[in-house]
N, C-alpha and C positions, 0 to 999 in steps of 0.2 A: 888771341888767335887760336883756332882749333889746331890740335895736334894731328898731323897727317903722316901716315906711313904708307910706303909702297913696297910691293914684293914681286920679284920676278926671278926666274932661273937664269935668264940671259944676262951676262955681264955687259954685253953691248947695249941692250935696251936700258939697263940700269944707268949706264954712263950717259946715254942720251937724255934720260929723265933727269938725272942729276944736273946736267948742263942747263936744262930748261927751268928746273925748280930751285936750283941753288940750295940754300940751307933751309928752305921752307918746308921740306919733307925729309923724313928719315927713310932711306931706301935700304932694303935688305935683300941679299941674294939667298933664296931658299927655294926648295921644292914645295909646291903647294900642299903636299900631303904631310909635310913636317914643319908646320908653321911655328916659328920660334917665339910665340907670344901666348899669353894665357889671360883671359878676362881683361883684355886691354883696350877694346874698342867699342864705341857706341854704335858704329856702322861698319859693315864689311860689304865691299862691292867687288863683284867679279864680272868683268866686261868682255864683250866680243868673243863669245864662245871660248873662253879660256878654261873650259870645264869639259870633261868627258874624254880626256886624252888617255887615261889609264885603260889598259886592255881588258880589265875585269871590273865587275860591279864593285867588288870589295875595294879595289884601288880608288875608284871614284867616290865610294862611300867614305873612305878615309879622308878625302878632301872635305866632304860635308861635315864630318865629325870635327875636323880642324877648324872650319868656319864657326861651328857652334862653340867650340872651346875658346876661341879668341874673343867672342862677343861678351860684353858686360851684361849682367842681368838687365832686362829691358831693352837690350840692343836690337838693332834691325839689320837685315841683310837684303841685298839686291843681287840677283844672279841673272845675267843676260846670256841666253842660250839660243841656239838656232831653232827654228821651227822646222822639224823634219819634213812635213808635207809641203810647205812652201819651198824649202831648199831643194827638194827633189824635183819639183815642177819648174823651178827656175835655174837649175844647175846647168852650166855650160861645161860639157865634157872636156873639151880642149880649147885653150885660149893661148894666144901669142901676143905679146906686147913688147915694144922697144922703149927702154928708158935709158937715157944718156949713153947710147951705143950698145947697151946690153940687151940681148934677146931673152925674154922671160917666157918660158913655155910651161903651162900648168895643165896637168891631166887630172881629172876628177872622176870617181866612180863610187857607186854604193855597193858594198858587199852585203847581199841579202842574208847570207848565212850568219854573219856576225853582227848585223845591224850597225854597220859603221860606214861613215863617209870618209873616203881616202883621197889624198892629193899628193902628187909628186910635182916638184918644181925643178926645172933645169934652167940654169942661167948660163948663157953662152955669149962670147964676144969673138967676132971674126971667125965664126965656125968652130971655135974651141970651147968645150965645156969648162966653165969656171967653177960652178958649184951645183951639186944635186942635193935636194932635200925632200923629205916626205913627212906627212902627218896623217893622223887617223883619229877621228872623233866618233864616240858612241852616239848613236841616234836614239835618244830617249823620247818616247811618246810623252804627251802631257801628263797622263796618269802615272807613268813610270817615274818621271822626274819628281812629281809631287811625293810619291812613295819613297823614293830615294832620299829626298830632303827630310822627310818625316823620320825615316829610319836613322838619319844622321843627327837628329836632335833639333831640326828646324821646323817651324810652323809656317806654311804658305798661306798668306792671307789673300793675295791677288796674283793673277797671272795676266800680264799685259802682252799685247801683240806687236808693240812698236814703242819707240821712245816718246811718241806724242801722247801716250796714255791710252791708246786704243785698246779695248779688251782683247784678250787672246781669241783667235779664230784660225782655222786652218789656212785661210787666205792671207794671214798676216806674216811678215818675215821673221819675227822674233818670238821667243817664248821667255818672257822676263818674269821671274818669280820674285815676289816681294813679301817679306814677313819678318818674323822674329824667332826667338828661342821657343822651343816646344815646352 
């Protein structure tokens, strides 16, 4: 059986994954810019726009360097990132949904000066705020993402626009970079 490892910063998400996977995977709590591995993996995957959270290019570049550092020679990477053009044209500024009695309100906006998409989430129950959270992701163009990956030691071979293998296009929802070590 293949050796599988997972990494996240959230103890809660790691607990959920451990419950699902049991002993089939080694799960590690770590910041993605300080990955505790070296030349350990044949494949590195980064899903669901789990990239671009650092407020500076150098912070995000550190993540790419880390991805390159943990790949074995000949290793492959898969980085799933949002497509900024599609995201902007399909973004709902304000949404409200109710889940098990909790009201979840999300506000989204694009900061043009910093090229970031931002989101605040407020969870309420019976009119009382239970939790507030926020996130901010850098909006890299296709060319900027390819350059960043290259600067970090990765070689992009293809960019897909969706999980079905459709080539990247501004009208596709994702920007999925696939390749290997530079």
